[in-house]
N, C-alpha and C positions, 0 to 999 in steps of 0.2 A: 504495500498498501503504500501511495505517493507521501510523500507531508501534506501538498496539499494538487487540487487540479484544478483547471482552467475556469472548470463553471461555478469555483466558489470562492474567485477573486471577488471580492466588495470595493475591494480601495488600493489602488495605483499611487505609486511619490516616486517621481522621475526627472533623472535629474536633469536639468535640460540644458547644461550650459557649466562648466570647466574656466567661464571666463568670469571675472570677479573685477570689477572697478576701485574697489578698497584693498587697506592686505592690514585684515587682524593679525595683529599675533599669534592664540591660542587656536586659529581655523586649520584644522588637513591641515589648508594648503603648506601653514609653514611648516618645519623643525619646530622645537620647544622652545629655542631663544625668540620665535616671534621674523627672525633677519632671514636664511632660507630660504627660496620659494623651492617647492620639491620640483621635478623637473616636468613632469605631466600635462600640471595644470595650463590657463590658458591655450588649450587646441583641439576642443572639438565642442560639439554643438548638437544636444536630438534634433531631429530634422522633424518636421510635419507628417511628410512621406516616407520615413521612418516608422515612426507609430501608428501609419493608419495597416502599414503592409506585416509589421513583426508584432504588432500588441490585436489589432480590429477593431472594423465598428461587432459584431459582437460579447466581446469582454469589457469593451466599450459602455454598450449598451447595459448592461448589466451593474456596472459603478455604483456606489451608493457614495465617492466619495475621490478625485482626481487634486494630488498637491504636488507640488515642486520645492524642496527640502532639500537642497544635496549638498552633499559635503566638502564635493569644492569648486562651485560657484556661484553665484544668483543667477538664477530663474529670469531675470529684468533685461539679461547681456543676450538673453537667445534674443535674436532678430529676428524669428519668430514666434515669439513667445504671445503675446497675441491670434496670430490665425491657431494656431496649436488650442489656446481654451476657446475660440470661436470654436471650432470644428468637434471639439468635444460637448459644447454648448449643442450643438444643434442635432450631435445623435445621442444623446444623451442631456435635454432636458431639465434634468430631474439631481444630479452629482452633483454634489457643495463640491467646489469647485476653491484654490487655498493657492496660493505661493509666499514663499516668506525674502521678507527681502530686503536690503537697506535700504533702499528707498531714492539712491541718491546719482543712481541713472536714469538716464532715454529722457525726452524730454513731454509735458506736459500730456499733448492728443493721445499716447500711452496711456497715460495713468489713469487717464479719463475713458479710453477703452475699453480698460480692463475694469473700470469700477461697472459700465454699461452689461456685465458680459455677468458680472455677479459673482466678480471675483476675491477673495476674501483674502486679503493681504493683511499675512503680518508685517508690522516694519520693526524691524531690531535696529533704538534708538537707545542707541546707552548714556543718556544726560541732558544737558543744554551744551549750544552755542560755544562754549567754554569749553567743556566737555568730552562733546559726542565723538569728537575726530581722536582721543587719546586713546579709544578702545577702536574704533571704523575710524582707522588712518585710511586717507584719503576722501572722504564723506565730505562732500560742502553743505555748509548748514542751512546757507542760505536755499541750493539749490536741492538738495531734502527738504526744506520747510515749503518749497514751490511745490515737489511735486507731491503730500499728503493734501496741501491745501486744495487740488487738480480734484486727484480719488476722494478726499470727501464731499467739497460741492458737490461732486457726482453723482453722488449718490453711494459710493463705496462702501463698503462694511469694511471697517481696518478696527488692530489691534496695535497696540506698545506693548512690545518687549522687551525690557531695560533690564541691559544683567550691567550687574551691582560691585562695584571695587571700591576701595579706601577715594582712592578719588570724585567718586560722584554721587558715594552714601549719602550726602547731606542735600542731593537734590532729588530723593525720590520722590514727596511734597509735592515740590514742583515742577516734575514733570507728574504725579497724575494730576493736578489742577491744568496743567498744559498741553492731556492726551484728552479732560470734560472741554475745557473749552474748546475744540477744532475738531472736536463729531465722535470722536475712540468710544467702536464700544465697548471696549476692556483695552485694562490696564497690567502688565506683568512686569514685578518685579523675583529677580532672580540673579542666584550667586550661580557663575559658570562652576558646570563640570570635571573643566577640564587639567584641576587644578592640580596634576598630577604627570608623572613621568616613572619610565623602571630605570632603578637603580643597574647597576654593571652586575650585582648577583641575581636580581631578576622577576626584582623585591618589585612591587606598585607602591608610592613614598609620595604624601602628602606636600605638595611645593606652595611658601607660603609668597614669591615674590618671583615674577617672569620680565627681562627686559622686554622692551619693546623700544626700541633703538633711543634717540633721546632722553627715554624716562623711563621707569620702570613699575611696571604693573606691582597694587599689592591688594590679597584677600580685602576686602568688605570686615568691619568688624561688627557688621550687624547681622549678618544672614548667613549662611552655612553652605554649600552647595549642595544639589536637590539631588535627594537619599533615593535615586538607582540604585534595587537591587541589593544583591549584596558591599559590591562596592563603593557605591554611591559617595559616600562621606566618612571611610576609614580612616583611620590615620595612618596603620602599614597594612599591609595586607599581602601572603606570604603563597608565591601561587602555588598553592601546596594541590597537587593532583591526584590526593584521595578525595581531598574538599571537592573540588573539582566534580569531580565521578559521581563522584554521588548523594550533589547537593539537587535537592529536588527545581526545577525552573520553568517557571508559568510564561511564556513566553505573549507578548501582549502589540506581537505583530497580527496574530493567528488566537482568535477564540470563534471557533466555528458555532459556538453553545450566541454566543451572541451577535453573530455571522455578521463578525467585522474577522477578515482577509486580506492579509497586502502583500506585494510583490513588493521592493524595490530596484530601480530600473536604471543602474549607471553609465552616465551620457557613452560612456564604452562599446554596450551592450550587454554588458555586466549584469545579472538578474539574479538578487541573491533574498531570500525573508523577509530585510528590515535594513533603514539605510545603515545602522551600527554593526549590519557585513557588508556596507555596500562595497568596500577597496577590499574586494578580493585579494591581494597581495598585499596586501597592507596585515593579514596578521591570523593566525594561523590555519584557517578555514585550503588556506593553500596544504596543508598537510591531510586535506582527503581531498583535492581535485586534484584528479590526475591530470587533467588535460583541459585549458582552459577554455579552449571552443567549449566545452560540454555544458556552459554556460553562458554562454555569450548566445546574444540574439543573433549577430549576425552571420553567426554557424549554426544552430541547432535552434530549433522551434521553440518556442515555450512550454507546450504539456510536455514534449521533451524531456529539455531543462528539467521541470518539474517532477519527472516520473525519475533523475539519475539517479545517482549514485550520492551527491552533493545535498540535497533537498531527503533521501533516503536517510541518510547519516542520522541528518539534523533530528528528524523527528523522532527515529530512533534515543537519539541521545537525551528529547527534553519528554519523552513516556517514558525512560530510566531503568529505560537496557541497556545495565554494566557494561555491557562487551562497546558499549558506540564509543566514538567517539563527540568527547565533550565539551566544545568548546566555551573560552573563557571567558571572552567576548557575550555570550550568552547567562555564563555565571553572574558577572559581574554586574549583566545590564534587569538582565529575571531570575537573579535567583531566586528564593524565597527562602526571608530569613523565618531565625527561633522555630526551624524544621526540628 
């Protein structure tokens, strides 16, 4: 039995591009120092014809949600972004359409067009004019505000998501007030979960500071990191093989009982169960995948990918098969505590 089948997919998270106008130091585009850009970025987009051909109308029609919150890019940078959402809206008028963006790219018409398509935007805005650029590097405040106002004035549904650091924690209330004044539907303040890295012994360690160009990012003194699974806010986690292989996992991306089954489509065509596993060559998925063509839509049909060894092995591990290979990422993200 496969992990999921195409007829059960209700949500797609598509990485529309690996281009981005920003240079956020804790982004997956960068190594932990926020200075060195990984060599795969700024090289490709997911095209509308690719989605039509490789995903197809049948699956689009059955979706409850289509979203773009990519690991390596901002979906607004895709030149076909509006066309993609417009086509999906035409095929499936009832699906919820969503996009995550820093809001600093494109022109007013672009944002007005997304508003008219009822695409719900989560704007990543980490402060005010004097602080947002400290993390959202290269994002100009005046341009951001112009785009946000155009989207909201056109009837757009928007959320403001604010990452909290020491340098902007004093602005939470002012940002919330501004979000209400502008017409945002929601405001969410949170600390990043990326204050961590592996040391030379393979131990997951917390960081308090990260150098980011001319300044240093420091943890908020007010908020803790998101509590995501066993590894969400731990002080120090040893990558103990026995613990990882026996811990129960509640997969948040696939809940058939609640009719929520999502796949993540990377910009290079790779298919994975969720965005946490989206970069298949960057984590331990490479220990399961024998041939990357077998999980890539450019070479293998979607139903064959879902019925292949990679998804089957994940399914067995999540169901508690101790002989299956258990991914550390699944354990840290969706591991059940206090079992």
